[in-house]
N, C-alpha and C positions, 0 to 999 in steps of 0.2 A: 356840654355839660351845664344841666340848670343849675343855679344861684338862686339864694332865695331874697325876694325883695327886703325893702327896707321896714315895710308893711308888716311883713311874715317873721322878720326878725325880733320887730317889737312886740310882737303877740306872742310870739316864742319865749321871751323875754319875760315879760307880762305873765304867762302863764306859770314859769318857774317859782318869780317871787310871789305868785298867789299859792303855788304849791309848798314852797317855803316856810309862809304864814300859816297854812291849815297846818301842818306837822308841827310848827311851831305850839300848836292849840291841845296837840294830843298829850304830852307829859301833863297838863294843866286838868285834865279830863280824871286821870289816874289819880291823881293827888288827892280828889274827892274821895277814894277809899282810904287814904294814907290820914286818918281822924280817927281820933280816940271813942267818939260817937258814932253808937251802931244806931243804922237807917234800914230797917227793915223791910222788907218787901212781901206782897206784892201794893202796888199803887193806883192810882184811877189815873189815867192818860187823857190830859185835854188840850186839844192843840192850842185852844187860846190862851194856855199857862205854860207853853215851851218856850224854850229860848231857841231862834235860830244861830245855827254855827256853820260853816264851810270847812269842810275835812276831805280829804284824799277819798276817792271812791273805795269801799271793799272791794276787796280781791279775793275771789273762790276758786280754788283748783282743785281739780279734781273729784268735783260734786259729780260731774256727767259720765264717771268709769262706774259700771257694775263692779260690785264685791264678786269674790269667791264664794262668800255663805252670808247666809242673812236669816236671822231668826225673831219671832217673835215672842214676850215673856210678860205674864203674868207675876208681877213681884207680891201681890196683897196689898199691894199701895196702888200700884198703876199700873199699865201696858208698856212695855219696853220695846224698840225696833232697835237692834243692835246687829252689828255687820263687821266680815275680816276682808280685808282688800289682800291680794297679792303682790299688793306694791304701796307706796307711799299712801298711806289715808288720807281723804279728803281733809284740807282745810282752809283757815280764813287768815288774812293779813289786811294790811293797810285800813283804811280808814281810822277810827279811832284805837286799834289797836297796836299794841309796842309787842312784836314777835309774831309768830304762829300759833294758831290754835286749832287744834287737830280734832276733827269728830268726835264723838265719842260713845253718843244714843239721842235718840230723841223719843220723849213720853209725850201723854195728854192726861189733860183735866177736867174733868165733865162734872155735872152736877145731876139734879133728881126727875129734873124735865128741862126744857128748852129754854125758858126763863133764866138760867143759873147755868156755871160748869166755869166758863173762864174766870182764871187768878186775877189777870188784870182787867179791871174794870175801863169802859171807854166814856166817856160824858156821862161817867155814875150810874152804867148800867154793865149787866153782865152780857156776855153773849155767851153760846150753848158750850162750848168747849174752847180750849186752848191747846195749842202743841208745841213741848219746849226743847229744843234743839242743843244738847248739850257739846260745848266746846271746852276744851281746858289747853294751856299753854304749854305746848310740846316740850319746853327746856325742865318740866317737871315729869316727862315722862310717862306717868298715871294720873289716872283723873282722881285718884284717892289722895296720890300727893298735891296735886295742884288745888284738891280742896281746903289743904292747911296754909293756903296763901294769898293773900290779896288779892294781886292777881292773875290768880291759876283760870279762874272759871269764867267764859262768857257765856252765855245762853241766849240763841236767839228765840224770837217769840212770836207764832203764828197764831192770830184768833181765829175759828170755827166758826163759821156763817152759815146760814140755812139756807139753800138752794132747794128746786124741785127734785132737779137729777140728781142720780147717786153721783160721786165723785168715785170715776174709773181705777186712778191710782190709789187712793185712799181705801177702797173696795178689797185692794190686794190686803191691807191689814186687816180688816173687819173680817175677812173668809178666814182668817185662821183665829180669827177669837172665839169659833164655837169649840176649837182643840182645847183652849188655855184659859177655859172658865174656873178652873180650881188655879187657888195661890202656889207658887214657885213651879209653874208647867211653863214648860216653851214648846213651840212648833217653828220647825224651820220653814223657809218658804221660797220659792222662787227667788233670787235674786233681781235685783232693779236698781237702776242707777239715782242717788237719792237726789239730785235734780227734777227728776220726776214730780216726785212731793214737796222737795223743799225749795222753793220757787227762790232764787236769788235776786235779792236787792241792793244794792249798790250806792244809791244815796236815797234822798226822802225817807229817812224812818228816826225813830224816838230810839236814845239814849237815856241812862240814867245810870247810877251805881246804888246798890242795895244789899241786901244779906239775908240768907236762908236759916233759921235757929232749928236743930232739933234738939233732942234731949241733955244732951252735955256739949253742945260745940255751934258755933258761929261760922256759918259759910261765907263769902265775902263775893259777890257777883257782880258782874257789868252786864245789864240787859242789852239788847238792840230787840228793838218791837220795829218789825215791818207794819207800812200800814195797808198792805194788801193782805186781805183774810183769804183763807181756804174756803172754799166753798164744796160743803158736804150736804149732804139728805138729814132729814131729821130719823130717817130707819137706822143712817147708819149711825148717828150719835146714840141713839137708843141704845144699839149693840155693846155700846161698851158699857152699859149698866148690867149686867146678866155675866159679869166677873166678878170673882169671890173673893174675899181676903180670907187671912189664913184661920180667923174663927167660923168660917163658912158663912159668913154675912155678905152680902150683896156691895159690892164697890159704890155707891151713887153719888158720893161728897167729896172727892178728893181734890178739892181746891180750899184753899187759905184764904180769911178774909184780907180785906186790904188793909193796907197801913197810912196814917198818915204822910204824905209827902214830907211835913217839914220845913225845912228852908234851901231845902237839894235841889238842885235845879235839873229840869228833865230839858235836855237837848233836841231838837230839830233840826238832825244832819242834813245838809242841803238841800233846803225844803223845796218843793217845785212850786208852781202857780195853784194849784188845786187845795181852795182853803174851806171850802165848804162845810167840809166836815172831817173830824179825825182820822175816819176808815176810807179807804179808796171803797169803788165798787167789786164784784168779785170779778176776776178775769174771766174772758169768753174762754171757751175750751181748746179754740184755735188760736189762741195769740200765741205768737212767736216772737217779741221784742226781745231782742239780744241785749245783753250788758253793754256791748258797744254803742247800742240804739239809745239806749236809757239815758249813759252818760254824752250823747251828742244830743237828746234830748234836753236835759238839763243845763247843757251849756247855753243852748240858744234861746232860753226860758232865763236864764241869768243874764246872756249879755242884753236882753230887750227890757230885762226890768230896769238895769243900771241903764240903759240909754234912754230911759223915759225918767228916770230920777234926775239925768243930768241935763 
């Protein structure tokens, strides 16, 4: 029977202590929402103005399971991808999250040309589009109920970055757009696992607390912004500009203006050693790095940095 060496035991103890310390920081993040002051979103994201923070890796569950049904809907303000599963829906836990956050829908923001479109800016500049993956805390049962709570909504942010070739998975959504050009129309599409479009990130992302205001309500949001953009072609982004609103006009600028960050912190969770730019390059199509590989890479990088510091 194999036994653990003293070195292995100490490493395990150190990992547990580090995990406990990281978990103790989670409530402090949510305390940022428990303030009387309202901090609007979106904001500008700049790597040099973020604060590093170690947290447990995000855990993604059921994102690789195809749903029973999937549809694309033109709401008159944006296009939404929604789905129904025959079992428990995809959800997120750990990282900065307290509880389970269930997938609700994903939608897109774009502009009149490729020089604008994203809601958040990066280093002061827009990207041609931005995808929001909306999740809500499971204990509130529905997104509508969760919107009324300060800790009810977490939105994952993916920037759209131009590449020469079309994105094969994104094209599945694009092909349905011609059938939903009119507002309040939907099109059923062949279901596919969200993981093909929603690339999982477990470390090396940004998070901050903000809000989105409607005519008569303020909705609090925790934002999780991945550094890895989604590569799409200019033609694919342009197809979004053919959608119409409830008045029969083209939806061409459905992004909000950036807001001052004020003094709220933008946290860089478990940073990697890549510090040359705020966003990382678009992954190659054959990139198959697993969640476990990412965690191992991050652990090696952090050990290397700590060793050099010592």
